C-alpha positions as CSV (number, residue, x, y, z in Angstrom):
1,M,134.0,98.6,81.1
2,K,132.6,99.9,84.4
3,K,129.5,101.1,82.6
4,T,129.1,97.6,81.0
5,L,129.4,95.9,84.3
6,L,127.0,98.3,85.9
7,L,124.4,97.7,83.1
8,S,124.8,93.9,83.4
9,A,124.3,94.1,87.2
10,V,121.1,96.2,86.6
11,L,119.8,93.7,84.0
12,I,120.5,90.7,86.2
13,G,118.8,92.4,89.1
14,A,115.8,93.2,86.9
15,V,115.6,89.5,85.8
16,F,115.6,88.2,89.4
17,A,113.0,90.8,90.4
18,S,110.8,89.8,87.5
19,R,111.1,86.1,88.5
20,A,110.3,86.8,92.1
21,G,107.3,88.9,91.1
22,A,106.1,86.1,88.7
23,Q,106.4,83.5,91.5
24,A,104.5,85.7,94.0
25,G,101.9,86.6,91.3
26,G,101.4,82.9,90.5
27,G,100.8,82.2,94.2
28,I,98.1,84.9,94.5
29,Q,95.3,82.5,93.7
30,A,96.4,79.9,96.2
31,H,97.0,82.4,98.9
32,L,93.6,84.1,98.2
33,A,91.8,80.8,98.4
34,A,93.6,80.0,101.8
35,L,92.8,83.5,103.0
36,K,89.1,83.1,102.2
37,N,89.0,79.8,104.1
38,A,90.7,81.4,107.1
39,M,88.3,84.4,107.1
40,V,85.2,82.1,106.9
41,A,86.5,80.0,109.8
42,S,87.3,83.2,111.9
43,Q,83.8,84.6,111.2
44,Q,82.3,81.4,112.5
45,D,84.4,81.4,115.6
46,L,83.6,85.1,116.3
47,R,79.9,84.2,116.6
48,T,80.7,82.5,119.9
49,Y,82.2,85.6,121.4
50,Q,81.0,88.9,123.0
51,W,83.1,92.0,123.2
52,I,83.2,95.8,123.8
53,E,83.2,98.2,120.9
54,T,84.4,101.8,121.6
55,D,83.6,104.5,119.0
56,T,85.4,107.8,119.2
57,V,84.6,110.8,116.9
58,F,87.1,113.5,116.2
59,V,86.4,116.7,114.3
60,N,89.3,119.0,113.3
61,G,91.4,116.8,115.6
62,E,89.2,117.5,118.7
63,Q,87.4,114.6,120.4
64,K,83.6,115.3,120.0
65,S,82.0,112.2,121.3
66,W,82.5,108.5,122.3
67,K,80.4,105.5,123.2
68,E,80.9,102.0,124.4
69,E,78.6,99.1,123.4
70,S,78.5,95.4,124.3
71,C,78.4,93.4,121.0
72,Y,77.5,89.8,120.2
73,Y,76.1,87.9,117.2
74,G,72.3,87.3,117.3
75,A,70.6,84.1,116.1
76,D,70.1,85.7,112.6
77,G,73.9,86.2,112.3
78,S,73.8,90.0,112.6
79,I,75.8,91.9,115.3
80,Q,73.7,93.0,118.2
81,K,74.8,96.1,120.3
82,L,73.8,97.1,123.8
83,P,74.8,100.6,125.1
84,V,77.3,100.5,128.0
85,A,78.5,104.1,128.3
86,S,78.8,107.3,126.3
87,S,79.9,110.9,126.5
88,P,77.2,113.5,127.4
89,P,75.6,115.5,124.6
90,P,77.0,119.0,124.0
91,P,75.2,121.8,125.8
92,R,72.3,122.9,123.8
93,K,72.0,126.5,122.6
94,F,68.7,128.2,122.2
95,G,67.3,130.5,119.6
96,F,68.8,131.0,116.1
97,R,72.2,129.7,117.2
98,G,70.6,126.6,118.7
99,M,68.9,125.9,115.3
100,I,72.2,126.3,113.5
101,Q,74.0,124.0,116.0
102,Q,71.3,121.3,115.8
103,S,71.3,121.5,112.0
104,A,75.2,121.1,111.9
105,Q,75.1,118.2,114.4
106,E,72.4,116.4,112.3
107,S,74.4,117.0,109.1
108,M,77.6,115.6,110.7
109,T,75.8,112.7,112.2
110,D,74.2,111.8,108.9
111,T,77.5,112.1,107.0
112,M,79.2,109.9,109.6
113,K,76.5,107.3,109.4
114,Q,76.8,107.2,105.6
115,A,80.6,106.9,105.8
116,V,80.5,104.1,108.4
117,A,77.8,102.2,106.3
118,L,80.1,102.5,103.3
119,V,83.1,101.1,105.1
120,K,80.9,98.1,106.2
121,S,80.7,97.2,102.6
122,Y,84.5,96.4,102.8
123,V,84.8,95.0,106.3
124,P,84.7,92.1,106.7
125,P,85.9,91.3,103.2
126,N,83.2,89.8,100.9
127,T,84.5,86.6,99.3
128,F,82.3,87.0,96.3
129,L,83.6,90.5,95.6
130,L,87.2,89.3,96.1
131,D,86.6,86.6,93.4
132,Q,84.9,89.1,91.1
133,A,87.9,91.4,91.3
134,K,90.3,88.5,90.6
135,Q,88.3,87.3,87.6
136,A,88.3,90.8,86.2
137,G,92.1,91.0,86.5
138,N,91.9,93.8,89.1
139,V,94.2,92.2,91.7
140,S,97.8,93.3,92.1
141,F,100.3,92.8,95.0
142,D,103.0,94.6,96.9
143,I,105.7,92.7,98.7
144,I,105.9,94.1,102.3
145,Q,108.4,91.5,103.7
146,P,109.9,89.1,101.1
147,G,108.7,85.6,101.6
148,Q,106.5,86.6,104.5
149,V,104.1,89.5,104.1
150,V,102.3,90.8,101.0
151,R,99.5,93.2,100.4
152,L,96.8,92.2,97.8
153,N,95.2,95.2,96.1
154,F,91.7,94.8,94.8
155,K,90.7,97.7,92.4
156,N,87.1,98.4,91.6
157,Y,86.2,96.1,94.5
158,F,82.9,97.8,95.5
159,L,82.9,101.1,93.6
160,P,84.5,102.1,90.3
161,G,88.0,103.4,91.0
162,D,88.2,102.3,94.7
163,V,91.1,100.2,96.0
164,F,90.7,97.6,98.8
165,G,94.1,96.4,100.2
166,I,94.5,93.3,102.3
167,T,97.8,92.6,104.0
168,V,98.5,88.9,104.5
169,N,101.1,86.7,106.1
170,I,101.8,84.2,103.3
171,Q,103.4,81.8,105.7
172,T,100.2,81.3,107.6
173,N,97.7,82.9,105.2
174,R,96.5,85.0,108.1
175,L,94.9,88.4,107.6
176,L,97.1,91.1,109.2
177,G,95.4,94.4,108.2
178,M,93.1,96.1,105.7
179,N,93.1,99.5,104.0
180,V,90.4,101.1,101.9
181,S,90.6,104.1,99.5
182,T,87.0,104.9,98.3
183,Y,84.6,107.8,98.2
184,L,81.2,108.9,99.5
185,G,78.8,109.7,96.6
186,N,81.5,110.8,94.1
187,P,85.4,110.8,94.0
188,S,85.5,114.4,95.2
189,T,84.5,113.2,98.6
190,P,87.2,110.6,99.5
191,V,87.0,108.2,102.4
192,T,89.9,106.2,103.7
193,M,90.0,103.4,106.2
194,V,92.9,101.6,107.9
195,A,92.2,98.4,110.0
196,Q,94.5,96.5,112.3
197,M,93.8,92.9,113.0
198,G,94.1,90.9,116.2
199,T,94.2,87.2,117.0
200,L,92.2,85.4,119.8
201,M,93.4,82.4,121.8
202,D,91.6,79.9,119.5
203,G,93.2,81.5,116.4
204,A,90.2,83.5,115.3
205,T,91.1,86.8,113.6
206,Y,89.2,90.0,114.5
207,T,89.3,93.7,113.6
208,A,91.1,95.2,116.6
209,R,91.1,98.8,115.5
210,T,89.7,100.8,112.6
211,E,90.3,104.4,111.7
212,L,87.9,106.0,109.3
213,S,88.8,109.4,107.8
214,L,86.6,111.8,105.8
215,P,88.9,114.7,104.9
216,S,86.1,116.9,103.4
217,S,84.4,117.1,106.8
218,N,87.7,117.0,108.9
219,L,86.0,113.9,110.4
220,V,87.8,110.9,111.9
221,V,86.1,107.9,113.5
222,D,88.2,105.5,115.6
223,V,86.7,102.1,116.5
224,T,88.3,99.6,118.8
225,N,87.1,96.1,119.8
226,T,88.4,94.8,123.1
227,G,87.5,92.4,125.9
228,Y,86.6,89.4,123.8
229,R,85.2,86.5,125.9
230,K,83.2,83.4,125.1
231,N,79.4,83.3,125.3
232,Y,78.4,80.6,127.8
């Protein structure tokens, strides 16, 4: 009798879970459409701001460099950056050791630039690629907070086998965060990215902090955006 009651409870729970999932799944298209509209509006609003971007590079957990740049959108819609401050370059060694040091630094810088360029293919989200993933049936979801927060997972978003996750408040259709699992060149060189979002006074959403990790090089790049103010 106890086993029968337990089995019934499990089955009932499974049915309710299935219904909840179906309801959330059915709402994905509506929430995605609202999210895209909100992102477009935020991108338009951000064009009227300037801010400070701080990039910090860590290798093997040790801070290697940092720089601050003043950012704003140019007339062509691209982000313009003006240097504000940066860490001094490492002391240069001479001779054969110096050549090795310079080669290693150039290799690391090149790898970092490639990884950062790759992540820019995901942030900000491309509405065309979001639609393409949806049409291909490559969208799933995770319920983070029932009735409030979900994470939409877009597989094969930019590269075959990658996963682009977007966390959304389904009450407001506001973007809360992003995470990327991708690779540089081939899957044996994984790249991960986690982004936290912020909200400005006029409701515009911006990327407050991004952490890019390249485990194969023990490289982490931390990017923060602060000091937003209107262009006047």
